[in-house]
C-alpha positions as a Python dict, from the first residue, in 0.01 Angstrom:
ca = {
    (1, 'M'): (0, 0, 0),
    (2, 'P'): (-95, -44, -372),
    (3, 'K'): (-460, -97, -450),
    (4, 'R'): (-565, -431, -592),
    (5, 'G'): (-734, -433, -927),
    (6, 'P'): (-1073, -592, -982),
    (7, 'R'): (-1082, -971, -951),
    (8, 'R'): (-1095, -1159, -1277),
    (9, 'F'): (-1321, -1456, -1315),
    (10, 'L'): (-1240, -1721, -1572),
    (11, 'P'): (-1538, -1875, -1751),
    (12, 'R'): (-1643, -2206, -1600),
    (13, 'R'): (-1654, -2519, -1810),
    (14, 'E'): (-2009, -2615, -1886),
    (15, 'R'): (-2091, -2966, -1775),
    (16, 'A'): (-2344, -3164, -1971),
    (17, 'P'): (-2647, -3249, -1760),
    (18, 'Q'): (-2573, -3563, -1562),
    (19, 'D'): (-2835, -3834, -1556),
    (20, 'R'): (-2936, -3866, -1191),
    (21, 'T'): (-3033, -4224, -1266),
    (22, 'S'): (-2672, -4292, -1367),
    (23, 'R'): (-2551, -4162, -1031),
    (24, 'L'): (-2799, -4377, -840),
    (25, 'K'): (-2714, -4684, -1047),
    (26, 'L'): (-2344, -4618, -991),
    (27, 'S'): (-2403, -4617, -617),
    (28, 'S'): (-2599, -4942, -631),
    (29, 'L'): (-2337, -5114, -846),
    (30, 'F'): (-2026, -5007, -660),
    (31, 'G'): (-2151, -4905, -317),
    (32, 'K'): (-2009, -4592, -159),
    (33, 'G'): (-1702, -4575, -379),
    (34, 'G'): (-1596, -4936, -324),
    (35, 'A'): (-1495, -5182, -591),
    (36, 'A'): (-1752, -5406, -751),
    (37, 'G'): (-1732, -5773, -673),
    (38, 'D'): (-1889, -6047, -469),
    (39, 'G'): (-1756, -6111, -122),
    (40, 'E'): (-1473, -5862, -152),
    (41, 'P'): (-1375, -5670, 164),
    (42, 'P'): (-1434, -5294, 147),
    (43, 'A'): (-1141, -5084, 36),
    (44, 'E'): (-949, -4888, 296),
    (45, 'P'): (-1066, -4525, 327),
    (46, 'G'): (-864, -4288, 113),
    (47, 'T'): (-724, -4554, -121),
    (48, 'D'): (-763, -4530, -498),
    (49, 'A'): (-1004, -4825, -500),
    (50, 'E'): (-1221, -4665, -233),
    (51, 'T'): (-1254, -4338, -417),
    (52, 'S'): (-1262, -4450, -780),
    (53, 'G'): (-1545, -4705, -790),
    (54, 'A'): (-1314, -4940, -981),
    (55, 'I'): (-1464, -5231, -1174),
    (56, 'K'): (-1329, -5571, -1073),
    (57, 'A'): (-1227, -5797, -1367),
    (58, 'P'): (-1389, -5569, -1628),
    (59, 'V'): (-1532, -5711, -1949),
    (60, 'V'): (-1538, -5461, -2236),
    (61, 'V'): (-1814, -5563, -2476),
    (62, 'G'): (-1808, -5402, -2819),
    (63, 'L'): (-2145, -5448, -2988),
    (64, 'G'): (-2174, -5519, -3359),
    (65, 'N'): (-2248, -5778, -3626),
    (66, 'P'): (-1988, -6028, -3750),
    (67, 'G'): (-1892, -6046, -4116),
    (68, 'R'): (-1723, -5822, -4372),
    (69, 'S'): (-2048, -5679, -4504),
    (70, 'Y'): (-2114, -5514, -4166),
    (71, 'A'): (-1756, -5412, -4086),
    (72, 'R'): (-1796, -5036, -4156),
    (73, 'A'): (-2161, -5000, -4059),
    (74, 'R'): (-2259, -4741, -3799),
    (75, 'H'): (-2403, -5025, -3591),
    (76, 'N'): (-2054, -5179, -3569),
    (77, 'V'): (-1874, -4892, -3402),
    (78, 'G'): (-1856, -5099, -3081),
    (79, 'F'): (-1650, -5360, -3266),
    (80, 'L'): (-1415, -5089, -3394),
    (81, 'V'): (-1359, -4955, -3042),
    (82, 'A'): (-1280, -5306, -2917),
    (83, 'D'): (-1037, -5351, -3210),
    (84, 'E'): (-874, -5016, -3127),
    (85, 'L'): (-818, -5127, -2767),
    (86, 'A'): (-674, -5461, -2880),
    (87, 'S'): (-436, -5278, -3114),
    (88, 'R'): (-327, -5027, -2848),
    (89, 'H'): (-243, -5298, -2600),
    (90, 'G'): (-94, -5544, -2849),
    (91, 'V'): (-330, -5835, -2787),
    (92, 'D'): (-477, -6087, -3031),
    (93, 'W'): (-833, -6206, -3063),
    (94, 'R'): (-921, -6566, -2978),
    (95, 'S'): (-1235, -6744, -3095),
    (96, 'K'): (-1478, -6858, -2829),
    (97, 'K'): (-1811, -7035, -2867),
    (98, 'K'): (-2018, -6719, -2909),
    (99, 'A'): (-1761, -6440, -2921),
    (100, 'E'): (-1409, -6330, -3000),
    (101, 'A'): (-1217, -6250, -2684),
    (102, 'A'): (-882, -6098, -2589),
    (103, 'P'): (-737, -6079, -2236),
    (104, 'V'): (-575, -5741, -2177),
    (105, 'G'): (-416, -5543, -1897),
    (106, 'I'): (-558, -5192, -1869),
    (107, 'G'): (-411, -4994, -1583),
    (108, 'A'): (-401, -5230, -1285),
    (109, 'A'): (-698, -5435, -1410),
    (110, 'N'): (-698, -5773, -1579),
    (111, 'A'): (-968, -5704, -1834),
    (112, 'T'): (-1130, -5898, -2118),
    (113, 'L'): (-1221, -5752, -2456),
    (114, 'L'): (-1523, -5922, -2612),
    (115, 'K'): (-1695, -5905, -2952),
    (116, 'P'): (-2010, -6121, -2963),
    (117, 'T'): (-2043, -6329, -3282),
    (118, 'T'): (-2411, -6402, -3219),
    (119, 'Y'): (-2530, -6105, -3428),
    (120, 'M'): (-2657, -5791, -3266),
    (121, 'N'): (-3006, -5911, -3174),
    (122, 'N'): (-2867, -6195, -2962),
    (123, 'S'): (-2564, -6020, -2809),
    (124, 'G'): (-2662, -6112, -2454),
    (125, 'A'): (-2620, -6483, -2527),
    (126, 'A'): (-2243, -6429, -2556),
    (127, 'L'): (-2220, -6296, -2199),
    (128, 'S'): (-2311, -6613, -2012),
    (129, 'G'): (-2086, -6653, -1707),
    (130, 'Y'): (-2017, -6281, -1666),
    (131, 'R'): (-2165, -6059, -1396),
    (132, 'L'): (-2357, -5743, -1470),
    (133, 'E'): (-2120, -5527, -1266),
    (134, 'Q'): (-1822, -5639, -1478),
    (135, 'L'): (-1960, -5501, -1802),
    (136, 'V'): (-1845, -5195, -1995),
    (137, 'V'): (-2059, -5204, -2309),
    (138, 'V'): (-1965, -4991, -2611),
    (139, 'H'): (-2244, -4921, -2859),
    (140, 'D'): (-2374, -4684, -3124),
    (141, 'D'): (-2639, -4434, -3015),
    (142, 'L'): (-2896, -4262, -3236),
    (143, 'D'): (-2977, -4009, -2965),
    (144, 'L'): (-2630, -3849, -2964),
    (145, 'P'): (-2488, -3628, -3240),
    (146, 'A'): (-2250, -3812, -3471),
    (147, 'G'): (-1908, -3833, -3308),
    (148, 'D'): (-2014, -3755, -2950),
    (149, 'V'): (-1891, -3991, -2677),
    (150, 'R'): (-2069, -4024, -2342),
    (151, 'V'): (-2038, -4255, -2041),
    (152, 'K'): (-2353, -4374, -1868),
    (153, 'V'): (-2463, -4625, -1604),
    (154, 'G'): (-2797, -4796, -1654),
    (155, 'G'): (-3084, -4643, -1849),
    (156, 'G'): (-3310, -4775, -2122),
    (157, 'H'): (-3216, -4951, -2444),
    (158, 'G'): (-3365, -4681, -2670),
    (159, 'G'): (-3464, -4941, -2928),
    (160, 'H'): (-3107, -5077, -2957),
    (161, 'N'): (-3147, -5452, -3005),
    (162, 'G'): (-2802, -5537, -2874),
    (163, 'L'): (-2874, -5360, -2547),
    (164, 'R'): (-3222, -5513, -2538),
    (165, 'S'): (-3068, -5861, -2558),
    (166, 'I'): (-2826, -5787, -2272),
    (167, 'F'): (-3117, -5658, -2064),
    (168, 'Q'): (-3301, -5985, -2123),
    (169, 'H'): (-3002, -6204, -2031),
    (170, 'L'): (-2840, -6010, -1746),
    (171, 'G'): (-3021, -5685, -1663),
    (172, 'K'): (-2968, -5320, -1741),
    (173, 'D'): (-2755, -5165, -1467),
    (174, 'F'): (-2413, -5173, -1634),
    (175, 'V'): (-2162, -4914, -1754),
    (176, 'R'): (-2204, -4800, -2111),
    (177, 'V'): (-1982, -4600, -2347),
    (178, 'R'): (-2217, -4443, -2601),
    (179, 'V'): (-2089, -4337, -2942),
    (180, 'G'): (-2320, -4097, -3122),
    (181, 'I'): (-2417, -4173, -3481),
    (182, 'G'): (-2688, -3906, -3513),
    (183, 'R'): (-3044, -3939, -3640),
    (184, 'P'): (-3129, -4068, -3989),
    (185, 'P'): (-3228, -3814, -4253),
    (186, 'V'): (-3596, -3765, -4328),
    (187, 'G'): (-3728, -4061, -4524),
    (188, 'V'): (-3457, -4306, -4411),
    (189, 'V'): (-3572, -4576, -4171),
    (190, 'P'): (-3349, -4629, -3864),
    (191, 'T'): (-3274, -4993, -3955),
    (192, 'D'): (-3126, -4893, -4290),
    (193, 'Y'): (-2943, -4600, -4134),
    (194, 'V'): (-2763, -4794, -3861),
    (195, 'L'): (-2654, -5056, -4115),
    (196, 'G'): (-2527, -4787, -4351),
    (197, 'R'): (-2161, -4696, -4382),
    (198, 'M'): (-2035, -4483, -4094),
    (199, 'D'): (-1925, -4130, -4171),
    (200, 'S'): (-1599, -3959, -4077),
    (201, 'A'): (-1732, -3809, -3752),
    (202, 'V'): (-1816, -4155, -3619),
    (203, 'K'): (-1481, -4297, -3732),
    (204, 'D'): (-1301, -4012, -3559),
    (205, 'A'): (-1485, -4093, -3235),
    (206, 'V'): (-1341, -4445, -3213),
    (207, 'G'): (-1020, -4331, -3044),
    (208, 'R'): (-1206, -4110, -2795),
    (209, 'A'): (-1441, -4395, -2710),
    (210, 'A'): (-1141, -4620, -2645),
    (211, 'D'): (-1002, -4345, -2419),
    (212, 'A'): (-1335, -4342, -2234),
    (213, 'V'): (-1322, -4718, -2179),
    (214, 'E'): (-971, -4688, -2037),
    (215, 'A'): (-1084, -4404, -1810),
    (216, 'V'): (-1375, -4614, -1679),
    (217, 'I'): (-1139, -4899, -1595),
    (218, 'E'): (-846, -4694, -1463),
    (219, 'K'): (-1031, -4417, -1278),
    (220, 'G'): (-1385, -4549, -1227),
    (221, 'P'): (-1715, -4473, -1401),
    (222, 'E'): (-1788, -4150, -1213),
    (223, 'A'): (-1452, -3995, -1299),
    (224, 'A'): (-1500, -4102, -1661),
    (225, 'M'): (-1844, -3938, -1668),
    (226, 'N'): (-1695, -3617, -1529),
    (227, 'S'): (-1433, -3617, -1806),
    (228, 'F'): (-1630, -3729, -2110),
    (229, 'N'): (-1975, -3588, -2034),
    (230, 'T'): (-1840, -3232, -2012),
    (231, 'R'): (-1864, -2971, -2285),
    (232, 'T'): (-1586, -2714, -2316),
}
């Protein structure tokens, strides 16, 4: 009988450290794998809804400032991701009182894309009538390298005034897609930096951030975290 050679071990993919707070918040938002919603019966064991932590009637909120002068600012990457999703799915924006909105089907979900027109510091005012567990908020993040995309549930606002406003109006335990813009150079104040023109790494991240939003909606936040918070 021929001898077997030594076993070969392939290198494991390195997973970025997961925020334990995100896992706990995920459990509190969606229960033990069930879909978010009020008064909904629990999903049957073994079904996609039971295992995915699907968001019911998701609202994708891209954060930014309205107006042409802000259109390419780092702070407006959330708007660009929302525009990318609208373009992918062939939907048009409609003006609402405090936002532009577009109904869209993503996977099996009837979702809403939303761009607040209240300016960044008052973003939460545009979310009246929505529930915290519906939100998927896309925003720029100084604490991530430029071009990185991460999915997170809950956490602090890190000085981001758009997130701060949502915290004040609704709370903080919602799903977030973070798009890294990096730290400002020495001598540049953060306010000027975030309003400066975004560089190519951030522009290139728009498509990946849109992919992350779709993954959150189609597969659930935990699956999206496993996919997008992993380094190769």
